[in-house]
C-alpha positions as CSV (number, residue, x, y, z in Angstrom):
1,M,-57.0,217.9,-156.9
2,S,-59.3,215.4,-155.2
3,R,-58.8,211.7,-155.9
4,H,-61.5,209.5,-157.3
5,R,-63.5,207.3,-154.9
6,L,-62.0,204.2,-156.6
7,S,-58.5,205.5,-155.9
8,Q,-59.5,206.3,-152.3
9,R,-61.0,202.8,-151.8
10,I,-57.8,201.1,-153.1
11,D,-55.8,203.3,-150.7
12,H,-58.1,202.5,-147.8
13,V,-58.2,198.7,-148.2
14,L,-54.4,198.3,-148.7
15,R,-53.9,200.0,-145.4
16,L,-56.8,198.5,-143.5
17,Q,-55.0,195.6,-141.9
18,P,-51.4,195.7,-143.4
19,E,-50.2,192.4,-141.8
20,S,-53.1,190.3,-142.9
21,P,-52.9,188.0,-145.9
22,A,-54.1,189.6,-149.2
23,L,-53.0,187.4,-152.1
24,E,-51.8,183.9,-152.4
25,Y,-49.5,183.2,-155.3
26,D,-47.6,179.9,-155.9
27,R,-48.8,178.7,-152.4
28,R,-47.3,181.7,-150.6
29,W,-49.3,184.4,-149.0
30,V,-48.5,188.1,-149.6
31,S,-49.8,190.7,-147.1
32,W,-51.8,193.8,-147.8
33,G,-48.8,195.7,-146.5
34,E,-46.5,194.1,-149.0
35,L,-48.8,195.0,-151.9
36,D,-49.1,198.6,-150.5
37,Q,-45.3,198.9,-150.3
38,L,-44.8,198.4,-154.1
39,A,-48.0,200.2,-155.0
40,T,-46.8,203.3,-153.1
41,R,-43.4,203.2,-154.8
42,I,-45.1,203.0,-158.2
43,A,-47.5,205.8,-157.3
44,R,-44.5,208.0,-156.4
45,L,-42.8,207.3,-159.7
46,V,-46.0,208.1,-161.7
47,G,-46.5,211.3,-159.8
48,D,-49.4,213.8,-159.8
49,S,-49.4,214.5,-163.6
50,R,-51.7,211.4,-164.2
51,P,-50.0,210.2,-167.4
52,E,-50.8,207.1,-169.4
53,V,-48.7,204.2,-168.0
54,G,-48.2,201.0,-169.9
55,I,-48.0,197.9,-167.9
56,L,-46.8,194.6,-169.3
57,L,-49.3,192.6,-167.3
58,R,-48.8,189.0,-166.1
59,N,-50.8,187.3,-163.3
60,R,-48.2,187.9,-160.7
61,P,-48.1,189.9,-157.4
62,A,-45.8,192.7,-158.6
63,Q,-48.0,193.4,-161.6
64,V,-51.1,193.5,-159.3
65,A,-49.4,196.0,-157.0
66,S,-48.3,198.1,-160.0
67,L,-51.8,198.2,-161.4
68,L,-53.1,199.3,-158.0
69,G,-50.3,201.9,-157.6
70,V,-51.2,203.6,-160.9
71,L,-54.9,203.6,-160.1
72,R,-54.5,204.9,-156.6
73,C,-52.9,208.1,-158.0
74,G,-55.5,208.7,-160.7
75,A,-53.4,207.9,-163.7
76,T,-54.4,205.7,-166.7
77,V,-53.2,202.1,-167.0
78,V,-52.6,201.0,-170.6
79,V,-52.8,197.2,-170.7
80,I,-50.0,195.6,-172.7
81,N,-50.0,191.9,-173.3
82,P,-46.4,190.6,-173.3
83,A,-47.4,187.4,-175.0
84,R,-48.3,189.1,-178.3
85,G,-44.8,188.7,-179.7
86,D,-41.8,191.1,-180.1
87,E,-42.7,192.7,-183.4
88,R,-46.4,193.3,-182.7
89,L,-45.5,194.7,-179.3
90,K,-42.9,197.1,-180.7
91,A,-45.3,198.3,-183.4
92,D,-48.1,198.7,-180.8
93,L,-45.9,200.7,-178.4
94,S,-44.6,202.9,-181.2
95,E,-48.1,203.9,-182.1
96,L,-49.1,204.4,-178.4
97,A,-46.1,206.7,-177.7
98,L,-46.4,206.2,-173.9
99,P,-44.2,208.2,-171.6
100,L,-43.8,205.4,-169.0
101,I,-43.8,201.6,-169.2
102,I,-43.7,199.1,-166.3
103,G,-42.8,195.5,-166.6
104,E,-40.5,192.7,-165.6
105,A,-36.9,192.9,-166.7
106,D,-37.2,190.1,-169.3
107,D,-40.3,191.6,-170.8
108,L,-38.7,195.1,-171.0
109,A,-35.6,193.6,-172.6
110,M,-37.7,192.1,-175.3
111,L,-38.8,195.6,-176.3
112,G,-35.2,196.9,-176.6
113,Q,-34.4,200.6,-176.2
114,I,-37.4,202.9,-176.7
115,P,-36.5,206.5,-177.2
116,D,-38.0,209.1,-174.9
117,V,-39.7,206.5,-172.7
118,T,-39.1,205.9,-169.0
119,T,-39.1,202.3,-168.1
120,V,-39.6,200.8,-164.6
121,S,-38.4,197.3,-164.0
122,I,-40.2,195.4,-161.3
123,D,-38.7,192.3,-159.7
124,G,-41.0,191.1,-157.0
125,L,-42.8,193.0,-154.3
126,A,-39.8,193.8,-152.0
127,A,-37.3,194.9,-154.5
128,E,-36.9,198.6,-155.3
129,P,-38.1,199.2,-158.9
130,K,-35.2,200.0,-161.3
131,V,-35.9,203.1,-163.3
132,R,-34.3,204.0,-166.7
133,A,-35.4,207.6,-166.9
134,A,-36.1,209.6,-170.1
135,R,-37.6,213.0,-170.7
136,L,-41.1,212.4,-169.5
137,S,-43.5,213.6,-172.2
138,H,-47.1,214.6,-171.4
139,S,-49.7,212.0,-172.2
140,E,-53.0,212.2,-170.3
141,R,-56.5,210.8,-170.6
142,P,-58.5,212.5,-167.9
143,G,-61.0,210.3,-166.1
144,V,-59.8,207.1,-167.9
145,A,-58.7,204.4,-165.5
146,V,-57.8,201.6,-167.9
147,R,-57.2,201.4,-171.6
148,M,-58.2,197.7,-171.9
149,L,-57.4,195.4,-174.8
150,T,-60.4,193.7,-176.3
151,S,-60.1,189.9,-176.8
152,G,-59.2,190.1,-180.5
153,T,-61.5,187.2,-181.2
154,T,-62.3,188.2,-184.8
155,G,-59.4,190.5,-185.6
156,P,-56.5,192.5,-184.1
157,P,-57.2,193.5,-180.5
158,K,-58.2,197.2,-180.0
159,R,-58.3,199.3,-176.9
160,V,-61.4,200.5,-175.1
161,D,-61.3,203.3,-172.5
162,L,-62.8,202.3,-169.1
163,S,-63.4,205.3,-166.9
164,Y,-62.9,205.5,-163.2
165,D,-66.7,206.1,-162.8
166,M,-67.4,202.9,-164.9
167,L,-65.1,200.7,-162.9
168,A,-66.3,202.1,-159.6
169,H,-69.9,201.2,-160.5
170,S,-68.8,197.8,-161.6
171,V,-66.9,196.8,-158.5
172,M,-68.4,199.0,-155.8
173,G,-72.1,198.8,-156.9
174,P,-74.5,201.3,-158.6
175,E,-74.5,203.5,-155.5
176,A,-70.7,203.8,-155.5
177,N,-70.9,207.5,-154.5
178,K,-72.6,206.5,-151.3
179,A,-70.9,203.2,-150.6
180,S,-69.1,203.1,-147.3
181,A,-65.6,201.7,-147.2
182,P,-65.2,198.3,-145.4
183,T,-64.0,198.4,-141.8
184,E,-62.7,194.8,-141.8
185,L,-61.4,192.2,-144.2
186,R,-63.8,189.6,-145.7
187,R,-63.4,186.1,-144.5
188,G,-63.9,184.1,-147.7
189,V,-61.1,183.7,-150.2
190,A,-61.7,184.3,-153.9
191,I,-59.9,182.6,-156.8
192,V,-58.7,184.8,-159.7
193,N,-57.8,182.8,-162.7
194,S,-58.7,185.3,-165.5
195,P,-55.8,187.0,-167.1
196,L,-55.0,190.6,-166.1
197,V,-54.8,191.5,-169.8
198,H,-58.5,190.8,-170.1
199,I,-61.4,192.8,-168.5
200,G,-62.3,189.7,-166.4
201,G,-59.0,189.7,-164.6
202,V,-58.9,193.4,-163.9
203,F,-62.5,193.3,-162.8
204,R,-61.9,190.4,-160.4
205,I,-58.8,192.0,-158.8
206,L,-60.5,195.4,-158.3
207,Q,-63.7,193.7,-157.0
208,C,-61.6,191.8,-154.4
209,V,-59.7,194.9,-153.4
210,A,-62.9,197.0,-153.2
211,E,-64.5,194.3,-151.0
212,A,-61.3,193.9,-148.9
213,R,-61.4,190.2,-149.8
214,P,-58.2,188.1,-149.9
215,F,-57.7,186.0,-153.1
216,V,-55.7,183.3,-154.7
217,L,-53.9,184.5,-157.9
218,L,-53.3,181.8,-160.5
219,E,-51.0,182.7,-163.4
220,R,-53.4,180.9,-165.7
221,F,-56.2,178.4,-165.5
222,E,-54.6,175.1,-164.9
223,L,-56.9,172.3,-163.6
224,D,-54.7,170.9,-160.8
225,S,-53.7,174.2,-159.3
226,W,-57.3,175.5,-159.5
227,A,-58.6,172.3,-157.9
228,A,-56.0,172.6,-155.1
229,A,-57.1,176.2,-154.4
230,V,-60.8,175.1,-154.4
231,R,-60.1,172.3,-151.9
232,T,-58.0,174.5,-149.6
233,H,-60.2,177.6,-149.5
234,R,-63.7,176.2,-150.4
235,P,-65.0,179.4,-152.1
236,R,-68.8,179.7,-152.3
237,A,-68.6,181.0,-155.8
238,V,-66.2,180.6,-158.7
239,S,-66.0,182.0,-162.2
240,L,-65.1,179.7,-165.1
241,V,-65.0,180.7,-168.8
242,P,-66.6,178.0,-171.0
243,T,-63.3,176.4,-171.9
244,A,-62.3,176.0,-168.2
245,L,-65.7,174.8,-167.3
246,R,-65.5,172.0,-169.9
247,M,-62.1,171.0,-168.6
248,V,-63.5,170.6,-165.1
249,L,-66.6,168.8,-166.4
250,H,-64.5,166.2,-168.3
251,S,-62.0,165.8,-165.5
252,E,-61.9,163.2,-162.7
253,L,-62.8,165.8,-160.1
254,S,-65.6,164.6,-157.8
255,R,-68.4,166.4,-156.0
256,D,-66.2,166.2,-152.8
257,D,-63.5,168.2,-154.6
258,L,-65.9,171.0,-155.3
259,A,-67.9,170.6,-152.1
260,G,-67.7,174.3,-150.9
261,I,-68.9,175.8,-154.2
262,R,-72.6,176.9,-154.3
263,V,-72.6,178.5,-157.7
264,V,-70.5,178.8,-160.8
265,T,-70.6,181.9,-163.0
266,S,-69.6,181.8,-166.7
267,G,-69.1,184.4,-169.3
268,T,-66.8,185.8,-172.1
269,A,-68.0,183.2,-174.6
270,P,-71.1,181.2,-175.3
271,L,-71.8,178.2,-173.1
272,S,-74.2,175.5,-174.4
273,P,-77.1,174.6,-172.1
274,E,-76.1,171.0,-172.6
275,D,-72.7,171.7,-171.0
276,S,-74.3,173.7,-168.2
277,D,-76.8,170.9,-167.4
278,A,-74.1,168.3,-167.5
279,F,-72.0,170.3,-165.1
280,T,-74.9,170.7,-162.7
281,E,-75.8,167.0,-163.0
282,K,-72.3,165.9,-162.2
283,Y,-71.5,168.3,-159.3
284,G,-74.9,169.5,-158.1
285,I,-73.8,173.2,-158.7
286,P,-75.9,175.6,-160.8
287,V,-74.1,177.4,-163.6
288,L,-75.2,181.1,-164.0
289,T,-74.3,182.5,-167.4
290,S,-73.9,186.2,-168.2
291,Y,-73.5,188.6,-171.0
292,A,-70.8,191.2,-170.9
293,A,-68.3,193.1,-173.1
294,T,-65.1,195.1,-172.5
295,E,-66.9,198.1,-174.0
296,F,-69.6,197.9,-171.3
297,G,-67.0,197.8,-168.4
298,G,-68.6,194.5,-167.2
299,G,-71.9,192.7,-167.4
300,V,-75.3,193.9,-168.6
301,A,-77.3,190.7,-168.3
302,G,-77.1,187.4,-166.4
303,W,-78.8,184.7,-164.4
304,T,-79.5,185.2,-160.7
305,L,-79.9,182.2,-158.4
306,P,-83.7,182.9,-157.9
307,D,-84.2,183.1,-161.6
308,Y,-82.3,179.9,-162.2
309,R,-84.4,178.0,-159.7
310,E,-87.7,179.3,-161.1
311,H,-87.0,179.6,-164.8
312,W,-84.0,177.5,-166.0
313,H,-85.9,174.6,-167.4
314,A,-88.2,176.9,-169.4
315,K,-85.5,179.4,-170.4
316,R,-82.3,177.2,-170.7
317,G,-80.0,178.6,-173.3
318,S,-80.8,182.2,-172.4
319,V,-78.0,184.4,-170.9
320,G,-80.5,185.8,-168.3
321,R,-82.2,189.1,-167.8
322,A,-80.9,192.7,-167.7
323,N,-78.8,193.6,-164.6
324,P,-80.2,196.2,-162.3
325,G,-80.0,199.6,-164.0
326,A,-79.2,198.2,-167.4
327,G,-81.3,198.4,-170.5
328,L,-81.7,195.8,-173.3
329,R,-83.5,196.0,-176.6
330,V,-83.5,194.4,-180.0
331,V,-83.7,196.5,-183.2
332,G,-84.4,195.8,-186.8
333,D,-82.4,196.9,-189.9
334,D,-84.2,200.3,-189.7
335,G,-83.0,200.8,-186.1
336,N,-86.6,200.6,-184.6
337,P,-87.2,198.3,-181.6
338,L,-88.7,194.9,-182.3
339,E,-91.4,193.2,-180.3
340,A,-90.7,190.2,-178.1
341,N,-89.1,187.1,-179.6
342,R,-88.1,188.9,-182.9
343,I,-84.5,188.4,-183.9
344,G,-82.4,191.6,-184.6
345,L,-79.4,193.5,-183.4
346,L,-78.9,193.9,-179.7
347,E,-78.6,197.3,-178.2
348,V,-77.7,197.9,-174.5
349,K,-77.5,200.7,-171.9
350,P,-74.9,199.6,-169.3
351,A,-75.7,200.6,-165.8
352,Q,-72.0,201.2,-165.3
353,L,-72.2,204.3,-167.6
354,G,-74.9,205.9,-165.5
355,P,-78.5,206.9,-166.1
356,S,-77.7,209.4,-168.9
357,A,-76.0,206.8,-171.1
358,G,-77.3,206.3,-174.6
359,W,-78.0,203.0,-176.4
360,M,-74.9,201.1,-177.5
361,R,-75.3,198.9,-180.6
362,T,-73.6,195.6,-180.5
363,T,-72.8,193.2,-183.4
364,D,-74.7,190.4,-181.7
365,M,-78.0,189.1,-183.1
366,A,-80.4,188.3,-180.3
367,R,-84.0,188.0,-179.2
368,I,-85.7,189.0,-175.9
369,D,-88.8,187.2,-174.8
370,A,-91.9,188.5,-173.1
371,D,-90.4,187.8,-169.6
372,G,-87.2,189.8,-170.4
373,F,-84.9,186.8,-170.9
374,L,-82.1,187.4,-173.5
375,W,-81.0,184.9,-176.1
376,I,-77.8,185.6,-178.1
377,V,-78.3,184.0,-181.5
378,G,-74.9,184.8,-183.0
379,R,-72.6,187.5,-184.3
380,A,-74.1,189.5,-187.2
381,D,-70.5,190.0,-188.6
382,Q,-69.8,186.3,-188.4
383,A,-72.8,184.9,-190.3
384,I,-71.8,182.6,-193.2
385,I,-73.9,182.9,-196.4
386,R,-73.6,179.6,-198.3
387,G,-75.4,179.7,-201.6
388,G,-78.0,182.0,-200.1
389,F,-78.4,180.1,-196.9
390,K,-77.4,181.8,-193.6
391,I,-75.3,179.8,-191.2
392,M,-74.6,180.9,-187.7
393,P,-71.1,179.5,-186.7
394,D,-72.2,179.1,-183.0
395,D,-74.9,176.6,-184.1
396,V,-72.2,174.5,-185.9
397,R,-69.7,174.9,-183.0
398,N,-72.3,173.8,-180.4
399,A,-73.1,170.7,-182.5
400,L,-69.5,169.8,-182.7
401,E,-68.8,170.4,-179.0
402,S,-71.7,168.1,-178.1
403,H,-69.7,165.2,-179.4
404,P,-68.1,163.3,-176.5
405,A,-64.6,163.3,-178.0
406,V,-64.5,167.1,-178.8
407,A,-62.9,169.4,-176.2
408,G,-63.5,172.6,-178.2
409,A,-64.2,173.8,-181.7
410,A,-64.0,177.0,-183.8
411,V,-66.1,177.6,-187.0
412,V,-65.4,180.2,-189.6
413,G,-66.4,180.9,-193.2
414,R,-64.0,180.3,-196.2
415,R,-64.4,181.8,-199.6
416,D,-65.9,179.6,-202.3
417,D,-66.0,180.6,-205.9
418,R,-69.4,178.9,-206.5
419,L,-71.2,179.2,-203.2
420,G,-69.7,182.5,-201.8
421,E,-68.7,180.9,-198.5
422,T,-68.7,177.6,-196.8
423,P,-68.2,176.7,-193.1
424,V,-64.9,175.1,-192.1
425,A,-64.0,173.9,-188.6
426,M,-61.0,173.5,-186.4
427,V,-61.4,170.9,-183.6
428,E,-59.5,170.1,-180.4
429,V,-60.3,166.6,-179.1
430,R,-59.9,164.9,-175.8
431,E,-60.0,161.4,-177.2
432,P,-59.3,159.9,-180.7
433,T,-61.8,160.6,-183.5
434,D,-61.5,161.7,-187.1
435,P,-63.2,164.2,-189.5
436,P,-65.4,161.6,-191.3
437,A,-66.8,160.4,-187.9
438,L,-67.5,164.0,-186.9
439,I,-69.3,164.8,-190.2
440,D,-71.4,161.6,-189.8
441,Y,-72.3,162.8,-186.3
442,L,-73.3,166.3,-187.6
443,R,-75.6,164.9,-190.2
444,T,-78.2,164.0,-187.6
445,R,-77.9,167.4,-185.9
446,L,-77.5,170.0,-188.6
447,A,-79.0,170.9,-192.0
448,R,-76.9,169.7,-195.0
449,Y,-75.8,173.3,-195.9
450,E,-74.6,173.8,-192.3
451,I,-72.1,170.9,-192.3
452,P,-68.5,172.1,-192.7
453,T,-66.8,171.4,-196.0
454,E,-63.6,170.7,-194.1
455,I,-62.8,169.7,-190.5
456,V,-59.2,169.8,-189.2
457,I,-58.2,168.2,-185.9
458,V,-55.4,170.1,-184.0
459,P,-53.6,169.4,-180.7
460,E,-54.9,172.7,-179.3
461,L,-57.1,175.5,-180.5
462,P,-55.5,178.9,-180.8
463,R,-57.0,181.1,-178.1
464,T,-57.1,184.7,-177.0
465,P,-56.0,185.6,-173.5
466,S,-59.6,185.4,-172.3
467,G,-59.9,181.7,-173.5
468,K,-62.0,182.3,-176.5
469,P,-61.0,180.6,-179.8
470,D,-58.9,183.0,-181.8
471,L,-61.1,183.2,-185.0
472,S,-58.6,185.4,-186.7
473,A,-55.9,182.7,-186.3
474,V,-58.3,180.0,-187.5
475,R,-59.2,182.0,-190.6
476,G,-55.5,182.5,-191.2
477,Y,-54.9,178.7,-191.0
478,F,-57.6,177.9,-193.6
479,S,-56.4,180.7,-195.8
480,D,-52.8,179.4,-195.7
481,S,-54.0,175.9,-196.4
482,V,-55.8,177.1,-199.5
483,A,-52.8,179.1,-200.6
484,A,-50.5,176.1,-200.1
485,V,-52.9,173.8,-202.2
486,Q,-53.1,176.4,-205.0
487,G,-49.3,176.8,-204.9
488,D,-48.9,173.0,-205.3
489,H,-51.0,173.1,-208.4
490,A,-49.5,176.2,-209.9
């Protein structure tokens, strides 16, 4: 059985220059040969049956090698987030019924004994994996490379199947079938700070491997370690989710600290044009936003540098134009396409799915102007209807985050017996302020009906692995607070 071109590319690059540095973790370089050694061991354990393989993924070298090992033999990686908590993990794995699970010893111990499951304990790159064998059941998803968790922003995370073809198009280009393998390693060093349990982390790892580019692996985004990597390796491009970008923006880092960077890309969550412009003004670096989703296997729209130079001032706030080969349209309630600048539901045709792909309907409300620039207005399933008035939470969040004391905000709807719903907000601050001051600030920026009926200040917003505010947890907080008040008055 022939192997997929993505599997072949992984195999080729790992063995291209085995002694050369591949991955820097905790200020120590790991060679391509060291990654290959563990990846080969994992591939042998998985075998040729191409089963579904669960990996408890952390941003560490052994997990990267395990991911590559499963993919090089054509099996399916099922992404498992060890940070979700014991009970949810056990329930998740019980439902998945995987034949094989890979993880660090502590993470596997957290799961306890799982009947009829083979577990593989990984302890660094050099150590032989420890196998607790069980009767290997047959569980296969032909053509599926990764069963990826969505971010779980609005509810429990769900899994989306990403095919080998989709990922190959994402990281090797639209002409992946004809793409020639690299004959030497790239010189520049990338920085990977997105979590491997999110599409951004998997995409960046596979992109670096496909390009034969060495990279720094950060366990999470932490300002000092990220800045140290930037100063040392001077990458020309970096990727920052909006939360991380705002951390850099409001830090004491100077233009000299970021001197090598020519462009910043930002996605996964909305970034206000005010934050984008403030970053560019402070550091002299353009910020290119994009629009992507796990279901698409990557991006479908974004800003290019030429578009930014020509159109940013006129189109600021847009997430850019359709990527090459992708299709975008906005439809009305009847499903028919709307003309330019009309707001409706966004539908996309991702280039990653090939020319025969059909239109995929999103839950995002959007408009597309006559020049093809896309504006995301908000999520249709998150609109708050307050006494007949429609409120888009992102408008309220953007207004809150424009306050100099606010580091981040999350806005949700809360049931109200009289009005149906009202907006409420959870706010993380970087300097002292209080809810009355924030409400006064909002009065000059929002309509009266858009102003939250309650603002709570917390030390840190609950977030998903991708860095987005966890709206499900925020709703739970406000629901619990209402229940507590009702209980006090019972």
